[in-house]
py3Dmol code that shows the C-alpha trace and the ligand (Angstrom):
import py3Dmol

protein = """\
ATOM      1  CA  MET A   1       0.022  -0.019  -0.193  1.00  0.00           C
ATOM      2  CA  ASN A   2       1.374   3.331  -0.963  1.00  0.00           C
ATOM      3  CA  LYS A   3      -1.058   5.854  -0.331  1.00  0.00           C
ATOM      4  CA  PHE A   4      -0.680   9.603  -0.409  1.00  0.00           C
ATOM      5  CA  THR A   5      -0.547  10.860   3.222  1.00  0.00           C
ATOM      6  CA  VAL A   6      -2.115  14.318   4.206  1.00  0.00           C
ATOM      7  CA  LEU A   7      -1.628  15.860   7.783  1.00  0.00           C
ATOM      8  CA  VAL A   8      -4.631  18.054   8.347  1.00  0.00           C
ATOM      9  CA  VAL A   9      -3.869  20.866  10.783  1.00  0.00           C
ATOM     10  CA  GLU A  10      -7.299  22.607  11.705  1.00  0.00           C
ATOM     11  CA  ASP A  11      -8.643  23.745  14.927  1.00  0.00           C
ATOM     12  CA  ASP A  12     -12.184  24.292  13.855  1.00  0.00           C
ATOM     13  CA  THR A  13     -13.769  20.744  14.421  1.00  0.00           C
ATOM     14  CA  PRO A  14     -16.560  20.954  11.549  1.00  0.00           C
ATOM     15  CA  VAL A  15     -14.044  22.077   9.134  1.00  0.00           C
ATOM     16  CA  ARG A  16     -11.570  19.418  10.158  1.00  0.00           C
ATOM     17  CA  ASN A  17     -14.285  16.665  10.007  1.00  0.00           C
ATOM     18  CA  LEU A  18     -15.379  17.849   6.582  1.00  0.00           C
ATOM     19  CA  ILE A  19     -11.649  17.436   5.173  1.00  0.00           C
ATOM     20  CA  THR A  20     -10.945  14.050   6.987  1.00  0.00           C
ATOM     21  CA  THR A  21     -14.238  12.611   5.577  1.00  0.00           C
ATOM     22  CA  THR A  22     -13.457  13.890   2.356  1.00  0.00           C
ATOM     23  CA  LEU A  23      -9.823  12.486   2.456  1.00  0.00           C
ATOM     24  CA  LYS A  24     -11.162   9.202   3.682  1.00  0.00           C
ATOM     25  CA  SER A  25     -13.786   8.828   0.941  1.00  0.00           C
ATOM     26  CA  HIS A  26     -11.080   9.569  -1.841  1.00  0.00           C
ATOM     27  CA  ASP A  27      -8.706   7.019  -0.237  1.00  0.00           C
ATOM     28  CA  TYR A  28      -6.148   9.245   1.095  1.00  0.00           C
ATOM     29  CA  LYS A  29      -4.324   8.332   4.324  1.00  0.00           C
ATOM     30  CA  TYR A  30      -4.420  11.248   6.726  1.00  0.00           C
ATOM     31  CA  TYR A  31      -3.539  12.222  10.177  1.00  0.00           C
ATOM     32  CA  SER A  32      -5.153  15.205  12.040  1.00  0.00           C
ATOM     33  CA  VAL A  33      -4.101  17.675  14.689  1.00  0.00           C
ATOM     34  CA  SER A  34      -5.546  21.057  15.963  1.00  0.00           C
ATOM     35  CA  CYS A  35      -2.485  23.144  16.955  1.00  0.00           C
ATOM     36  CA  GLY A  36       0.672  24.193  15.662  1.00  0.00           C
ATOM     37  CA  ARG A  37       2.890  22.349  18.298  1.00  0.00           C
ATOM     38  CA  ASP A  38       1.427  19.001  17.247  1.00  0.00           C
ATOM     39  CA  ALA A  39       1.624  19.939  13.480  1.00  0.00           C
ATOM     40  CA  LEU A  40       5.452  20.225  13.787  1.00  0.00           C
ATOM     41  CA  SER A  41       5.681  17.077  15.789  1.00  0.00           C
ATOM     42  CA  GLU A  42       3.493  14.968  13.541  1.00  0.00           C
ATOM     43  CA  THR A  43       5.226  16.319  10.375  1.00  0.00           C
ATOM     44  CA  ALA A  44       8.467  15.217  11.701  1.00  0.00           C
ATOM     45  CA  SER A  45       7.346  11.727  12.841  1.00  0.00           C
ATOM     46  CA  ARG A  46       4.732  10.889  10.212  1.00  0.00           C
ATOM     47  CA  ASN A  47       6.540  12.153   7.307  1.00  0.00           C
ATOM     48  CA  PRO A  48       3.275  13.155   5.376  1.00  0.00           C
ATOM     49  CA  ASP A  49       3.246  13.993   1.828  1.00  0.00           C
ATOM     50  CA  THR A  50       1.559  17.195   2.060  1.00  0.00           C
ATOM     51  CA  VAL A  51       0.297  19.285   4.877  1.00  0.00           C
ATOM     52  CA  LEU A  52      -3.130  21.104   5.082  1.00  0.00           C
ATOM     53  CA  LEU A  53      -2.631  23.990   7.447  1.00  0.00           C
ATOM     54  CA  ASP A  54      -5.064  26.319   8.673  1.00  0.00           C
ATOM     55  CA  LEU A  55      -3.251  29.737   9.739  1.00  0.00           C
ATOM     56  CA  GLY A  56      -5.387  30.647  12.421  1.00  0.00           C
ATOM     57  CA  LEU A  57      -4.211  28.076  15.402  1.00  0.00           C
ATOM     58  CA  PRO A  58      -4.795  28.365  19.039  1.00  0.00           C
ATOM     59  CA  ASP A  59      -1.244  27.994  19.965  1.00  0.00           C
ATOM     60  CA  MET A  60       1.004  29.479  17.492  1.00  0.00           C
ATOM     61  CA  ASP A  61       0.835  31.414  13.995  1.00  0.00           C
ATOM     62  CA  GLY A  62       0.472  29.062  11.127  1.00  0.00           C
ATOM     63  CA  VAL A  63       3.454  31.424   9.401  1.00  0.00           C
ATOM     64  CA  GLU A  64       5.507  30.301  12.154  1.00  0.00           C
ATOM     65  CA  VAL A  65       4.584  26.743  11.554  1.00  0.00           C
ATOM     66  CA  ILE A  66       5.628  27.135   7.948  1.00  0.00           C
ATOM     67  CA  LYS A  67       9.131  28.599   8.644  1.00  0.00           C
ATOM     68  CA  SER A  68       9.858  25.948  11.040  1.00  0.00           C
ATOM     69  CA  ILE A  69       8.978  23.136   8.602  1.00  0.00           C
ATOM     70  CA  ARG A  70      10.868  24.698   5.951  1.00  0.00           C
ATOM     71  CA  THR A  71      14.178  24.672   7.793  1.00  0.00           C
ATOM     72  CA  TRP A  72      14.210  21.080   7.540  1.00  0.00           C
ATOM     73  CA  SER A  73      11.627  19.854   4.878  1.00  0.00           C
ATOM     74  CA  ASN A  74      10.335  20.922   1.406  1.00  0.00           C
ATOM     75  CA  ILE A  75       7.191  18.936   1.679  1.00  0.00           C
ATOM     76  CA  PRO A  76       3.975  20.457   0.013  1.00  0.00           C
ATOM     77  CA  ILE A  77       2.205  22.836   2.253  1.00  0.00           C
ATOM     78  CA  ILE A  78      -1.399  24.268   1.379  1.00  0.00           C
ATOM     79  CA  VAL A  79      -2.723  26.706   3.699  1.00  0.00           C
ATOM     80  CA  ILE A  80      -6.267  27.445   4.739  1.00  0.00           C
ATOM     81  CA  SER A  81      -7.188  30.942   5.410  1.00  0.00           C
ATOM     82  CA  ALA A  82     -10.401  32.887   6.125  1.00  0.00           C
ATOM     83  CA  ARG A  83     -10.934  35.821   3.732  1.00  0.00           C
ATOM     84  CA  SER A  84     -10.108  38.338   6.341  1.00  0.00           C
ATOM     85  CA  GLU A  85      -6.663  36.698   6.473  1.00  0.00           C
ATOM     86  CA  ASP A  86      -5.409  37.840   2.919  1.00  0.00           C
ATOM     87  CA  ASP A  87      -2.080  39.534   4.216  1.00  0.00           C
ATOM     88  CA  GLU A  88      -1.463  36.257   6.327  1.00  0.00           C
ATOM     89  CA  LYS A  89      -1.982  33.938   3.191  1.00  0.00           C
ATOM     90  CA  ILE A  90       0.663  36.038   1.371  1.00  0.00           C
ATOM     91  CA  GLU A  91       2.873  35.924   4.168  1.00  0.00           C
ATOM     92  CA  ALA A  92       2.513  32.258   4.427  1.00  0.00           C
ATOM     93  CA  LEU A  93       3.273  31.800   0.504  1.00  0.00           C
ATOM     94  CA  ASP A  94       6.293  34.172   1.164  1.00  0.00           C
ATOM     95  CA  ALA A  95       7.318  31.884   4.199  1.00  0.00           C
ATOM     96  CA  GLY A  96       7.354  28.818   1.815  1.00  0.00           C
ATOM     97  CA  ALA A  97       3.848  27.531   1.558  1.00  0.00           C
ATOM     98  CA  ASP A  98       2.936  26.089  -1.955  1.00  0.00           C
ATOM     99  CA  ASP A  99      -0.789  27.007  -2.224  1.00  0.00           C
ATOM    100  CA  TYR A 100      -3.827  28.275  -0.471  1.00  0.00           C
ATOM    101  CA  LEU A 101      -7.316  27.395  -0.062  1.00  0.00           C
ATOM    102  CA  THR A 102      -9.823  30.360   1.164  1.00  0.00           C
ATOM    103  CA  LYS A 103     -12.812  29.556   3.484  1.00  0.00           C
ATOM    104  CA  PRO A 104     -15.316  28.602   2.617  1.00  0.00           C
ATOM    105  CA  PHE A 105     -13.827  26.198  -0.177  1.00  0.00           C
ATOM    106  CA  SER A 106     -15.354  23.354  -1.822  1.00  0.00           C
ATOM    107  CA  VAL A 107     -14.594  19.685  -1.553  1.00  0.00           C
ATOM    108  CA  GLU A 108     -13.644  19.534  -5.019  1.00  0.00           C
ATOM    109  CA  GLU A 109     -11.218  22.728  -4.735  1.00  0.00           C
ATOM    110  CA  MET A 110      -9.621  20.923  -1.857  1.00  0.00           C
ATOM    111  CA  LEU A 111      -8.930  17.751  -4.163  1.00  0.00           C
ATOM    112  CA  ALA A 112      -7.700  19.719  -6.933  1.00  0.00           C
ATOM    113  CA  ARG A 113      -5.169  21.474  -5.020  1.00  0.00           C
ATOM    114  CA  LEU A 114      -3.908  18.190  -3.476  1.00  0.00           C
ATOM    115  CA  ARG A 115      -3.431  16.790  -6.840  1.00  0.00           C
ATOM    116  CA  VAL A 116      -1.456  19.696  -7.754  1.00  0.00           C
ATOM    117  CA  ALA A 117       0.691  19.110  -4.798  1.00  0.00           C
ATOM    118  CA  GLN A 118       0.984  15.449  -5.417  1.00  0.00           C
ATOM    119  CA  ARG A 119       2.340  16.221  -8.806  1.00  0.00           C
ATOM    120  CA  ARG A 120       4.702  18.799  -7.655  1.00  0.00           C
ATOM    121  CA  LEU A 121       6.124  16.171  -5.399  1.00  0.00           C
ATOM    122  CA  SER A 122       6.604  13.843  -8.184  1.00  0.00           C
ATOM    123  CA  ILE A 123       8.200  16.213 -10.500  1.00  0.00           C
ATOM    124  CA  ALA A 124      10.399  17.515  -7.748  1.00  0.00           C
ATOM    125  CA  GLU A 125      11.622  14.037  -7.026  1.00  0.00           C
ATOM    126  CA  GLN A 126      12.384  13.371 -10.868  1.00  0.00           C
ATOM    127  CA  THR A 127      13.886  16.859 -11.692  1.00  0.00           C
ATOM    128  CA  SER A 128      15.820  18.101  -8.994  1.00  0.00           C
ATOM    129  CA  ASN A 129      18.956  17.384 -10.813  1.00  0.00           C
ATOM    130  CA  GLU A 130      18.192  17.642 -14.332  1.00  0.00           C
ATOM    131  CA  SER A 131      19.664  20.562 -16.495  1.00  0.00           C
ATOM    132  CA  VAL A 132      16.557  20.158 -18.881  1.00  0.00           C
ATOM    133  CA  PHE A 133      13.139  21.010 -17.837  1.00  0.00           C
ATOM    134  CA  TYR A 134      10.088  19.745 -19.798  1.00  0.00           C
ATOM    135  CA  ASN A 135       6.596  20.782 -19.426  1.00  0.00           C
ATOM    136  CA  GLY A 136       4.159  20.208 -22.326  1.00  0.00           C
ATOM    137  CA  ARG A 137       5.586  21.467 -25.396  1.00  0.00           C
ATOM    138  CA  LEU A 138       7.947  23.720 -23.319  1.00  0.00           C
ATOM    139  CA  LYS A 139      11.631  22.776 -22.820  1.00  0.00           C
ATOM    140  CA  ILE A 140      14.287  24.665 -20.946  1.00  0.00           C
ATOM    141  CA  ASP A 141      17.845  23.930 -21.390  1.00  0.00           C
ATOM    142  CA  PHE A 142      19.298  25.861 -18.356  1.00  0.00           C
ATOM    143  CA  ALA A 143      22.795  25.005 -19.318  1.00  0.00           C
ATOM    144  CA  SER A 144      22.767  26.707 -22.692  1.00  0.00           C
ATOM    145  CA  GLY A 145      20.186  29.325 -21.562  1.00  0.00           C
ATOM    146  CA  CYS A 146      17.479  28.532 -24.190  1.00  0.00           C
ATOM    147  CA  ALA A 147      13.975  27.802 -24.241  1.00  0.00           C
ATOM    148  CA  PHE A 148      11.858  25.767 -26.860  1.00  0.00           C
ATOM    149  CA  LEU A 149       8.336  25.324 -27.568  1.00  0.00           C
ATOM    150  CA  GLY A 150       8.144  22.184 -29.672  1.00  0.00           C
ATOM    151  CA  ASN A 151      11.219  22.347 -32.022  1.00  0.00           C
ATOM    152  CA  GLU A 152      11.289  26.082 -32.103  1.00  0.00           C
ATOM    153  CA  GLU A 153      13.496  28.322 -29.919  1.00  0.00           C
ATOM    154  CA  MET A 154      11.558  31.007 -28.208  1.00  0.00           C
ATOM    155  CA  HIS A 155      12.729  34.449 -28.611  1.00  0.00           C
ATOM    156  CA  LEU A 156      12.697  35.964 -24.975  1.00  0.00           C
ATOM    157  CA  THR A 157      14.199  38.925 -23.146  1.00  0.00           C
ATOM    158  CA  PRO A 158      16.702  38.441 -20.461  1.00  0.00           C
ATOM    159  CA  ILE A 159      13.876  39.180 -17.784  1.00  0.00           C
ATOM    160  CA  GLU A 160      11.352  36.969 -19.488  1.00  0.00           C
ATOM    161  CA  TYR A 161      13.916  33.992 -19.446  1.00  0.00           C
ATOM    162  CA  LYS A 162      14.673  34.812 -15.973  1.00  0.00           C
ATOM    163  CA  LEU A 163      11.034  34.815 -15.042  1.00  0.00           C
ATOM    164  CA  LEU A 164      10.454  31.538 -16.954  1.00  0.00           C
ATOM    165  CA  CYS A 165      13.077  29.818 -15.117  1.00  0.00           C
ATOM    166  CA  LEU A 166      11.949  30.989 -11.843  1.00  0.00           C
ATOM    167  CA  MET A 167       8.357  29.668 -12.701  1.00  0.00           C
ATOM    168  CA  ALA A 168       9.784  26.375 -14.009  1.00  0.00           C
ATOM    169  CA  LYS A 169      11.877  25.612 -10.908  1.00  0.00           C
ATOM    170  CA  ASN A 170       8.784  26.094  -8.861  1.00  0.00           C
ATOM    171  CA  VAL A 171       6.233  24.440 -11.182  1.00  0.00           C
ATOM    172  CA  GLY A 172       2.952  23.641  -9.326  1.00  0.00           C
ATOM    173  CA  LYS A 173       3.805  26.193  -6.582  1.00  0.00           C
ATOM    174  CA  VAL A 174       2.084  29.714  -6.165  1.00  0.00           C
ATOM    175  CA  LEU A 175       4.884  32.598  -6.173  1.00  0.00           C
ATOM    176  CA  THR A 176       3.756  35.881  -4.735  1.00  0.00           C
ATOM    177  CA  HIS A 177       4.719  39.050  -6.527  1.00  0.00           C
ATOM    178  CA  THR A 178       6.835  39.781  -3.850  1.00  0.00           C
ATOM    179  CA  TYR A 179       8.680  36.635  -4.241  1.00  0.00           C
ATOM    180  CA  ILE A 180       9.239  36.962  -8.037  1.00  0.00           C
ATOM    181  CA  THR A 181      10.036  40.440  -7.976  1.00  0.00           C
ATOM    182  CA  LYS A 182      12.746  39.910  -5.280  1.00  0.00           C
ATOM    183  CA  ASN A 183      14.162  36.962  -7.290  1.00  0.00           C
ATOM    184  CA  VAL A 184      14.088  38.617 -10.599  1.00  0.00           C
ATOM    185  CA  TRP A 185      14.808  42.414 -10.010  1.00  0.00           C
ATOM    186  CA  GLY A 186      16.350  41.945  -6.325  1.00  0.00           C
ATOM    187  CA  SER A 187      13.827  44.319  -5.015  1.00  0.00           C
ATOM    188  CA  SER A 188      10.195  44.671  -4.556  1.00  0.00           C
ATOM    189  CA  TRP A 189       8.589  48.023  -5.057  1.00  0.00           C
ATOM    190  CA  GLU A 190       5.177  48.853  -6.460  1.00  0.00           C
ATOM    191  CA  ASN A 191       6.974  49.715  -9.725  1.00  0.00           C
ATOM    192  CA  ASP A 192       8.432  46.336 -10.023  1.00  0.00           C
ATOM    193  CA  ILE A 193       5.112  44.638  -9.350  1.00  0.00           C
ATOM    194  CA  ALA A 194       3.658  46.901 -12.248  1.00  0.00           C
ATOM    195  CA  SER A 195       6.490  45.846 -14.419  1.00  0.00           C
ATOM    196  CA  LEU A 196       6.115  42.108 -13.479  1.00  0.00           C
ATOM    197  CA  ARG A 197       2.614  42.369 -14.731  1.00  0.00           C
ATOM    198  CA  VAL A 198       3.792  43.614 -18.025  1.00  0.00           C
ATOM    199  CA  PHE A 199       6.727  41.201 -18.522  1.00  0.00           C
ATOM    200  CA  MET A 200       4.306  38.320 -17.265  1.00  0.00           C
ATOM    201  CA  ALA A 201       1.742  39.325 -20.065  1.00  0.00           C
ATOM    202  CA  SER A 202       4.459  39.007 -22.697  1.00  0.00           C
ATOM    203  CA  LEU A 203       5.852  35.876 -21.642  1.00  0.00           C
ATOM    204  CA  ARG A 204       2.424  34.269 -21.508  1.00  0.00           C
ATOM    205  CA  LYS A 205       1.690  35.358 -25.087  1.00  0.00           C
ATOM    206  CA  LYS A 206       4.858  33.940 -26.328  1.00  0.00           C
ATOM    207  CA  LEU A 207       4.208  30.796 -24.247  1.00  0.00           C
ATOM    208  CA  GLU A 208       0.619  30.283 -25.118  1.00  0.00           C
ATOM    209  CA  SER A 209       0.777  31.392 -28.745  1.00  0.00           C
ATOM    210  CA  GLY A 210      -2.924  31.396 -29.491  1.00  0.00           C
ATOM    211  CA  ASP A 211      -3.229  27.753 -28.386  1.00  0.00           C
ATOM    212  CA  GLU A 212      -5.851  27.651 -25.773  1.00  0.00           C
ATOM    213  CA  SER A 213      -4.711  24.166 -24.534  1.00  0.00           C
ATOM    214  CA  GLN A 214      -1.365  25.324 -23.525  1.00  0.00           C
ATOM    215  CA  GLN A 215      -2.141  27.275 -20.582  1.00  0.00           C
ATOM    216  CA  TYR A 216       1.140  27.407 -18.403  1.00  0.00           C
ATOM    217  CA  ILE A 217       0.598  30.334 -16.356  1.00  0.00           C
ATOM    218  CA  GLN A 218      -2.202  30.673 -13.865  1.00  0.00           C
ATOM    219  CA  THR A 219      -2.819  34.264 -12.424  1.00  0.00           C
ATOM    220  CA  HIS A 220      -3.905  34.585  -8.717  1.00  0.00           C
ATOM    221  CA  ILE A 221      -5.443  37.925  -8.501  1.00  0.00           C
ATOM    222  CA  GLY A 222      -3.780  40.064  -5.689  1.00  0.00           C
ATOM    223  CA  VAL A 223      -1.281  37.103  -4.716  1.00  0.00           C
ATOM    224  CA  GLY A 224       0.801  36.116  -7.612  1.00  0.00           C
ATOM    225  CA  TYR A 225       1.289  33.589 -10.350  1.00  0.00           C
ATOM    226  CA  ARG A 226       1.783  29.655 -10.656  1.00  0.00           C
ATOM    227  CA  MET A 227       3.127  27.645 -13.560  1.00  0.00           C
ATOM    228  CA  MET A 228       0.827  24.596 -13.995  1.00  0.00           C
ATOM    229  CA  LYS A 229       2.305  21.220 -15.008  1.00  0.00           C
ATOM    230  CA  LEU A 230       0.684  20.366 -18.304  1.00  0.00           C
TER     231      LEU A 230
END
"""
ligand_1 = """\
1
CA
Ca -8.659 28.093 13.002
"""
view = py3Dmol.view(width=600, height=400)
view.addModel(protein, "pdb")
view.setStyle({"model": 0}, {"cartoon": {"style": "trace"}})
view.addModel(ligand_1, "xyz")
view.setStyle({"model": 1}, {"stick": {}})
view.zoomTo()
view.show()
């Protein structure tokens, strides 16, 4: 038996029950806890494949839980936040969370996020040491600094190429505006975020080139962007 294991961290009992019932009926293996301290010890001892983490916990800040896990593990973390916690959600992503769900969320939404996390895990295992990245028709040869769509080399500006590589290396993960601008420009001012929007639009145009089935980049309004695994 090789089930995908989820650690559920949620202090709100009805929400926790809804999550665990859903996981059970979809054949996931799971553990559930209701505070940050238990989240840390269970992550270490159970070695789950993904953590579903509520940000508003009784004993510690969810963001602190993420920071602590990230000092020793790259495990996918999906945060669950209330709408009023938008800033915390972004803080959580910057601290290393992969993705987020905003309450109230549907069961289908949660399962979809788990599938993305699952895929990221398998891609990370396969490609961590590869010098060539493949996704759908996209191929990036990091060593030569070239990107291709099918057999055609893409004509990218240096910034577009940097953006593309950053997204590719984090495929499946939501990257915040701040994270991206810090990595591409080395700073994160309002102007950089405005430029990011422009560069992202032109990169997307080159990547998706009129082909509706090739949607590589997902926009998260007010949050950031994610490259999807096609
Ligand atoms: Ca809570």
